[in-house]
C-alpha positions as CSV (number, residue, x, y, z in Angstrom):
1,M,-40.8,25.7,20.5
2,S,-38.4,25.1,17.8
3,T,-34.8,26.1,18.2
4,T,-33.5,29.2,16.1
5,M,-30.2,29.9,14.9
6,S,-28.2,33.0,14.9
7,I,-24.9,34.4,13.9
8,S,-22.0,35.2,16.3
9,E,-18.3,35.9,16.0
10,N,-15.9,33.9,18.1
11,D,-12.1,33.6,18.1
12,W,-11.6,29.8,17.4
13,S,-7.8,30.4,16.6
14,L,-6.9,28.2,19.6
15,H,-9.1,25.6,18.7
16,R,-7.8,25.5,15.1
17,K,-4.2,25.3,16.1
18,G,-4.2,21.5,16.1
19,P,-5.4,21.2,12.5
20,K,-3.0,23.9,11.5
21,D,0.0,22.0,12.9
22,Q,-1.0,18.7,11.5
23,A,-1.4,20.4,8.0
24,R,2.0,22.1,8.6
25,H,3.4,18.7,9.5
26,Q,1.9,17.1,6.5
27,E,3.2,19.8,4.2
28,K,6.7,19.2,5.7
29,V,6.4,15.4,5.0
30,R,5.4,16.0,1.5
31,E,8.5,18.3,1.2
32,A,10.7,15.6,2.4
33,I,9.2,13.0,0.2
34,K,9.5,15.3,-3.0
35,G,13.3,15.6,-2.0
36,Q,13.7,11.8,-2.3
37,L,11.6,11.0,-5.4
38,G,14.5,10.2,-7.5
39,E,15.5,7.4,-4.9
40,I,12.0,6.3,-4.0
41,I,10.6,5.7,-7.5
42,S,13.3,3.5,-8.4
43,N,12.7,1.3,-5.7
44,E,12.7,-2.3,-7.0
45,S,9.8,-3.4,-4.7
46,I,7.6,-0.8,-6.2
47,I,8.5,-1.7,-9.7
48,T,7.7,-5.3,-9.1
49,S,4.4,-4.5,-7.0
50,D,0.9,-4.9,-8.2
51,G,0.3,-1.2,-7.7
52,T,-1.4,-1.6,-4.1
53,K,2.0,-1.6,-2.2
54,I,2.2,0.8,0.8
55,V,5.7,2.9,0.5
56,K,7.5,3.5,3.8
57,V,9.8,6.5,3.5
58,P,12.3,7.7,6.2
59,V,11.9,11.4,7.2
60,R,13.7,13.4,9.6
61,S,11.6,14.2,12.9
62,L,10.3,17.5,13.4
63,E,10.6,19.2,16.7
64,E,7.8,21.5,18.2
65,Y,8.9,24.9,19.5
66,S,9.3,24.9,23.2
67,F,10.8,26.7,26.2
68,R,13.7,24.9,27.8
69,Y,16.8,25.3,30.1
70,D,20.0,26.5,28.5
71,P,21.7,23.1,27.8
72,F,25.2,24.8,27.8
73,K,24.8,26.4,31.2
74,K,26.2,29.9,30.4
75,G,24.1,31.7,32.8
76,G,21.8,34.8,32.4
77,V,18.1,34.8,31.7
78,G,18.3,35.8,28.0
79,Q,18.2,39.6,28.5
80,G,19.9,41.9,25.7
81,S,21.7,45.0,25.9
82,G,19.0,47.0,24.0
83,D,20.8,48.0,20.8
84,S,20.0,44.9,18.8
85,K,18.4,45.1,15.4
86,P,16.1,42.6,13.4
87,G,18.5,40.1,11.6
88,D,21.3,40.3,14.0
89,V,22.9,36.9,15.1
90,I,22.6,36.6,18.9
91,G,24.0,33.2,19.3
92,Q,24.9,29.9,17.5
93,V,24.3,26.3,18.5
94,P,27.5,24.3,18.3
95,Q,27.6,22.1,15.3
96,Q,27.1,18.5,16.2
97,Q,27.6,15.9,13.4
98,P,25.8,12.5,13.7
99,G,27.8,9.5,14.4
100,R,29.1,7.9,11.3
101,G,31.7,5.3,10.2
102,R,32.7,1.8,11.4
103,T,33.9,2.8,14.7
104,A,31.8,3.8,17.9
105,G,31.4,7.4,18.1
106,D,30.3,9.7,21.0
107,Q,27.8,12.3,19.0
108,P,24.1,11.9,19.0
109,G,22.4,10.8,15.8
110,I,19.5,12.5,13.9
111,D,16.0,10.6,14.7
112,Y,14.2,9.4,11.7
113,Y,10.8,7.9,11.6
114,E,9.1,6.0,8.7
115,T,6.0,7.6,7.0
116,E,3.7,5.5,5.0
117,F,2.2,6.7,1.5
118,S,0.5,4.6,-1.2
119,I,1.6,4.3,-4.7
120,D,-1.4,6.4,-5.6
121,E,-0.3,9.2,-3.4
122,L,3.3,8.9,-4.5
123,A,2.2,8.9,-8.1
124,E,0.1,12.1,-7.4
125,M,3.4,13.9,-6.5
126,I,5.4,12.6,-9.3
127,F,2.8,13.4,-12.0
128,A,1.9,16.8,-10.7
129,D,4.1,18.7,-13.3
130,L,4.1,16.3,-16.0
131,G,2.2,16.2,-19.4
132,L,2.3,15.1,-22.9
133,P,4.5,17.7,-24.9
134,N,3.8,19.4,-28.0
135,L,-0.1,17.9,-27.5
136,K,-2.0,19.2,-30.8
137,Q,-5.7,19.2,-31.7
138,K,-5.8,16.1,-33.8
139,G,-9.0,14.4,-33.9
140,Q,-11.1,13.5,-30.8
141,Q,-11.6,10.2,-29.1
142,E,-15.1,8.9,-29.0
143,V,-14.2,7.7,-25.3
144,V,-14.9,10.7,-23.0
145,S,-13.1,11.6,-19.7
146,E,-15.6,12.0,-16.8
147,R,-14.6,14.7,-14.0
148,L,-16.4,15.8,-11.0
149,R,-16.6,19.6,-10.4
150,F,-18.2,21.4,-7.5
151,D,-19.7,24.2,-9.5
152,D,-23.4,24.0,-8.5
153,V,-25.4,25.0,-5.4
154,R,-28.8,23.4,-4.5
155,P,-31.2,23.6,-1.6
156,V,-30.6,20.0,-0.7
157,G,-27.4,18.1,0.1
158,I,-25.3,16.8,2.9
159,L,-24.2,18.8,5.9
160,P,-20.6,18.8,5.1
161,N,-21.2,20.7,1.8
162,L,-23.1,23.4,3.6
163,D,-22.5,26.8,1.9
164,K,-22.6,29.0,5.0
165,K,-22.2,32.2,3.1
166,R,-24.8,31.5,0.6
167,S,-27.2,30.3,3.4
168,I,-26.8,33.5,5.3
169,L,-27.4,35.5,2.2
170,Q,-30.5,33.7,1.3
171,A,-31.9,34.1,4.8
172,M,-31.2,37.9,4.5
173,K,-33.0,38.3,1.2
174,R,-36.0,36.3,2.4
175,Q,-36.3,38.4,5.5
176,A,-35.8,41.7,3.7
177,M,-38.7,40.7,1.2
178,T,-41.1,39.3,4.0
179,R,-40.8,42.6,6.1
180,G,-40.5,44.9,3.3
181,T,-36.9,46.2,4.0
182,S,-33.6,46.3,2.1
183,M,-31.2,43.7,2.7
184,H,-28.5,46.4,2.0
185,D,-29.5,48.7,4.6
186,P,-27.6,47.8,7.8
187,G,-30.2,49.9,9.9
188,S,-33.2,47.8,8.7
189,A,-35.1,45.5,10.8
190,G,-34.5,42.5,8.6
191,V,-30.6,42.7,8.8
192,L,-28.2,41.8,11.6
193,P,-25.0,43.9,11.3
194,V,-22.1,41.4,11.3
195,P,-18.9,43.0,12.5
196,G,-15.6,42.0,11.0
197,P,-14.4,39.8,8.3
198,A,-13.9,36.8,10.5
199,V,-15.4,33.4,9.7
200,R,-18.7,33.1,11.8
201,Q,-20.2,29.8,13.2
202,L,-23.9,29.0,13.0
203,H,-24.9,28.1,16.7
204,R,-27.7,28.4,19.3
205,P,-27.7,31.3,21.4
206,G,-25.3,31.0,24.5
207,S,-23.1,28.4,23.0
208,D,-19.4,29.5,22.7
209,E,-17.7,25.9,22.5
210,P,-17.2,24.1,19.0
211,G,-18.5,20.8,19.3
212,S,-21.0,21.6,22.3
213,A,-24.6,21.1,22.3
214,G,-25.2,24.5,20.9
215,I,-24.1,23.5,17.5
216,L,-27.2,22.7,15.3
217,P,-26.4,19.6,13.2
218,V,-29.6,20.1,11.0
219,P,-31.7,23.3,11.6
220,E,-35.3,23.2,12.3
221,I,-38.2,25.2,10.4
222,L,-39.6,28.1,12.2
223,D,-43.3,28.2,12.1
224,E,-44.7,31.7,10.8
225,D,-46.4,32.4,14.1
226,E,-42.9,31.6,16.1
227,E,-40.9,34.0,13.7
228,H,-42.5,37.1,14.8
229,L,-42.0,36.4,18.4
230,E,-38.1,36.9,18.1
231,H,-36.4,40.1,18.2
232,P,-37.0,42.0,15.0
233,S,-33.2,42.7,14.3
234,A,-32.3,38.9,14.6
235,L,-31.4,36.9,11.5
236,H,-33.4,33.8,11.4
237,I,-32.2,30.8,9.3
238,K,-35.0,28.5,8.1
239,K,-34.3,25.2,6.6
240,D,-35.5,26.5,3.2
241,D,-32.7,29.0,3.4
242,L,-29.9,26.4,3.3
243,R,-27.8,26.1,0.3
244,Y,-25.3,23.3,-0.4
245,R,-22.3,22.9,-2.8
246,T,-22.7,19.9,-5.0
247,W,-21.1,18.7,-8.0
248,N,-21.7,17.9,-11.6
249,V,-20.1,15.3,-14.0
250,T,-18.4,17.0,-17.0
251,H,-17.5,15.2,-20.1
252,E,-14.3,16.3,-21.8
253,L,-13.2,14.9,-25.2
254,Q,-9.7,14.1,-25.4
255,H,-7.5,14.5,-28.3
256,N,-6.1,11.3,-30.1
257,A,-2.7,10.3,-28.6
258,V,-0.6,7.1,-28.8
259,V,2.6,6.2,-27.3
260,I,4.9,3.7,-28.8
261,A,7.3,2.0,-26.2
262,M,10.3,0.3,-27.6
263,R,12.6,-1.8,-25.5
264,D,15.9,-3.6,-26.3
265,V,15.8,-7.2,-25.2
266,S,19.2,-8.2,-26.7
267,G,21.9,-10.2,-24.8
268,S,24.1,-7.0,-24.2
269,M,21.3,-5.8,-21.9
270,G,22.5,-6.6,-18.4
271,E,20.7,-6.5,-14.9
272,F,21.0,-2.9,-14.6
273,E,19.8,-1.9,-18.0
274,K,16.9,-4.3,-17.8
275,Y,15.8,-2.7,-14.4
276,I,16.2,0.9,-15.7
277,T,14.1,0.2,-18.8
278,R,11.3,-1.5,-16.7
279,A,11.4,1.1,-14.0
280,F,11.1,3.9,-16.6
281,Y,8.4,2.3,-18.3
282,F,6.4,1.4,-15.2
283,W,6.0,5.0,-14.3
284,M,5.4,6.0,-17.8
285,V,2.4,3.6,-18.4
286,R,1.1,4.7,-14.8
287,F,1.5,8.3,-15.6
288,L,-0.3,8.0,-18.9
289,R,-3.2,6.1,-17.5
290,T,-3.7,8.5,-14.6
291,K,-3.6,11.8,-16.5
292,Y,-5.0,10.6,-20.0
293,S,-7.8,7.9,-19.8
294,S,-8.1,7.6,-23.7
295,V,-4.3,7.3,-24.5
296,Q,-3.3,4.3,-26.5
297,I,0.1,2.5,-25.8
298,A,1.9,0.1,-28.0
299,F,4.6,-2.2,-26.9
300,I,7.6,-3.3,-29.0
301,T,10.5,-5.5,-28.1
302,H,13.6,-6.1,-30.3
303,H,16.8,-7.9,-30.5
304,T,17.8,-8.5,-34.3
305,E,14.0,-8.8,-35.1
306,A,11.2,-6.7,-33.7
307,K,7.6,-7.6,-32.8
308,E,4.6,-6.0,-31.1
309,V,3.7,-7.6,-27.8
310,D,1.3,-7.2,-25.0
311,E,2.0,-5.2,-21.8
312,Q,2.7,-8.4,-19.7
313,T,5.0,-9.7,-22.3
314,F,6.9,-6.2,-22.6
315,F,7.8,-6.1,-18.9
316,S,8.6,-9.9,-18.3
317,L,10.5,-10.9,-21.5
318,G,14.0,-12.2,-21.0
319,E,17.1,-10.9,-22.9
320,S,18.9,-12.7,-25.5
321,G,20.5,-12.6,-29.1
322,G,22.1,-9.8,-31.1
323,T,21.1,-6.0,-31.6
324,R,19.5,-4.5,-34.8
325,V,17.8,-1.5,-33.6
326,S,16.4,-0.4,-37.1
327,S,14.1,-3.4,-36.9
328,A,12.2,-1.7,-34.1
329,Y,12.1,1.6,-36.0
330,K,11.0,0.0,-39.1
331,L,8.0,-1.7,-37.0
332,C,7.2,1.5,-35.2
333,L,6.6,3.3,-38.6
334,D,4.6,0.4,-40.0
335,I,2.2,0.7,-36.9
336,I,2.1,4.4,-37.3
337,D,1.1,4.3,-41.1
338,H,-1.5,1.4,-40.7
339,R,-3.1,2.4,-37.3
340,Y,-2.2,5.9,-36.5
341,P,-2.2,8.4,-39.2
342,A,-0.3,11.5,-38.3
343,D,-3.1,13.8,-39.3
344,R,-5.4,12.5,-36.8
345,W,-3.1,11.3,-33.9
346,N,-0.5,12.8,-31.4
347,I,2.3,10.3,-31.7
348,Y,5.2,9.8,-29.0
349,P,7.6,6.9,-29.5
350,F,10.2,6.2,-26.8
351,H,13.1,3.8,-27.1
352,F,15.4,2.5,-24.4
353,S,18.7,0.7,-25.3
354,D,22.3,0.1,-24.2
355,G,23.3,1.7,-27.5
356,D,25.4,-1.3,-28.7
357,N,24.0,-1.6,-32.2
358,W,25.4,-4.2,-35.0
359,G,27.6,-2.1,-37.4
360,D,27.8,1.4,-38.5
361,D,25.4,0.6,-41.6
362,D,22.5,-0.1,-39.2
363,N,23.4,3.1,-37.2
364,A,23.0,4.9,-40.5
365,I,19.4,3.4,-41.1
366,C,18.3,4.4,-37.7
367,V,19.4,8.0,-38.2
368,K,17.4,7.8,-41.6
369,L,14.3,5.9,-39.8
370,V,14.3,8.4,-36.9
371,K,14.1,11.5,-39.3
372,Q,11.1,9.9,-40.9
373,L,9.5,9.2,-37.5
374,L,10.0,13.0,-36.6
375,Q,8.0,14.0,-39.7
376,R,5.0,12.1,-38.1
377,C,5.7,12.5,-34.4
378,N,5.2,15.3,-31.8
379,L,8.2,13.8,-30.1
380,F,10.8,11.0,-30.1
381,G,12.6,10.1,-27.0
382,Y,15.6,8.0,-26.9
383,G,17.1,6.9,-23.6
384,E,20.7,5.4,-23.6
385,I,21.5,3.4,-20.4
386,K,25.2,3.6,-19.3
387,E,26.0,2.3,-15.9
388,E,28.0,4.7,-13.8
389,A,31.2,2.6,-13.7
390,Y,31.3,2.7,-17.4
391,S,30.1,6.3,-18.2
392,R,33.5,7.7,-18.5
393,W,33.9,5.7,-21.7
394,A,32.9,7.3,-24.9
395,S,29.3,7.5,-26.1
396,S,27.8,4.5,-28.0
397,S,28.0,4.2,-31.6
398,L,24.1,4.8,-31.8
399,M,24.3,7.8,-29.6
400,S,27.2,9.3,-31.7
401,A,25.1,8.7,-35.0
402,F,22.0,10.4,-33.4
403,A,24.3,13.6,-33.0
404,D,23.6,14.3,-36.7
405,I,19.8,14.8,-35.6
406,I,19.1,18.5,-35.1
407,S,15.4,18.8,-34.1
408,P,13.3,20.0,-31.1
409,E,11.3,17.1,-31.2
410,F,14.0,14.7,-30.9
411,V,15.1,14.3,-27.0
412,A,18.1,12.0,-26.0
413,I,19.3,11.4,-22.5
414,T,21.8,9.2,-20.7
415,I,20.8,7.4,-17.6
416,K,23.8,6.4,-15.3
417,S,22.0,5.4,-12.1
418,K,18.7,4.4,-10.7
419,E,18.1,8.1,-9.4
420,D,18.2,9.0,-13.0
421,V,14.8,7.6,-13.8
422,Y,12.8,10.4,-12.3
423,P,14.8,13.3,-14.2
424,A,14.1,11.4,-17.4
425,L,10.5,11.3,-16.9
426,R,10.8,15.2,-16.3
427,K,12.5,15.6,-19.2
428,F,10.6,13.4,-21.5
429,F,7.1,14.8,-20.4
430,A,8.0,18.4,-19.3
431,K,4.7,20.7,-19.8
432,P,5.4,23.4,-22.1
433,A,6.0,26.8,-20.4
434,V,3.3,29.2,-20.5
435,P,3.9,32.3,-22.1
436,A,3.9,35.4,-19.7
């Protein structure tokens, strides 16, 4: 005789404790990682990797709650006087600072362990709340982005995608129709009253352990002459009743968008400036290709002359020569006018430099060109790199000239340390606030 399935209610809270603790632990780890993102994403080994590197991040150890003997030996068994209220402080653990300094100490330290993350997992956390700002409906790319959405239910599928609720409802409908009773009537013979809102487990009668032989991996079909032998109030689930969640591929047209990355490669760009520029553009390119599959990126390098280069040259080109920033802005305007008309494209130019430009005349030209760019662009971002040791000095001549530009589409920032790369990403690619 074929085996039937029935519905039962059991308390699985103890069995779920392990997965719950594991999920809580993973959430704590992710919170610790998010608190260190500024330091992590500026790690040189990540910037120079091929994108497949495993990142090791030190995380403070987490202790599970447990009963233990009083380490301070104060006596007593923990009883109170009876007049305490919620929120009262009943005791404090003496503060113990971890040993630091150049000499030996007698205080215990804090235990840390290294957790491993792939760059893809790290990127997911970094890009979670980033997006192209002021994105408008300008044209649509012929290339579409494909996304998988679990928005369909079918009678065939794989067991991990079994929709238990829909399967049970389908079985109730079938039995109600077969026996001529209403599935909404709890007293009818075709319906099994199910107590409580708790999650139920499909299993063989007599099974009360998850993972035991009582769990049915694949239910068997009941023959018509077998079904009437069962108790009339039991709910029988046949293979035809099973419903599985499945996915559909959705195609979404993406609005035209181009990002123009400009990099100062003049001789005044030292090792620190060069590193910050590469670090920012490394994460910017990865962000754009992760969240916007059809976005186009143009790369420009400049000293006294500007030229458009490929991605590999953009990141590897050395520094030499003088500085004439206006050459980069002129080339940027030329690329926009010839290849990316403003009425059809969302345009985002970004420029990183140390701010040392040749003469006030060129600074005035730069201001004029930036104002022309702002008429065509959704946002213009300028990042000036000033190492922290020199940040107390006055702003560069170029940054001072940009003070005359008053526009919400013009965003200028100063980066003083490696940890400022992440805040710069968040400022340039902040998602617009959703109105309440």
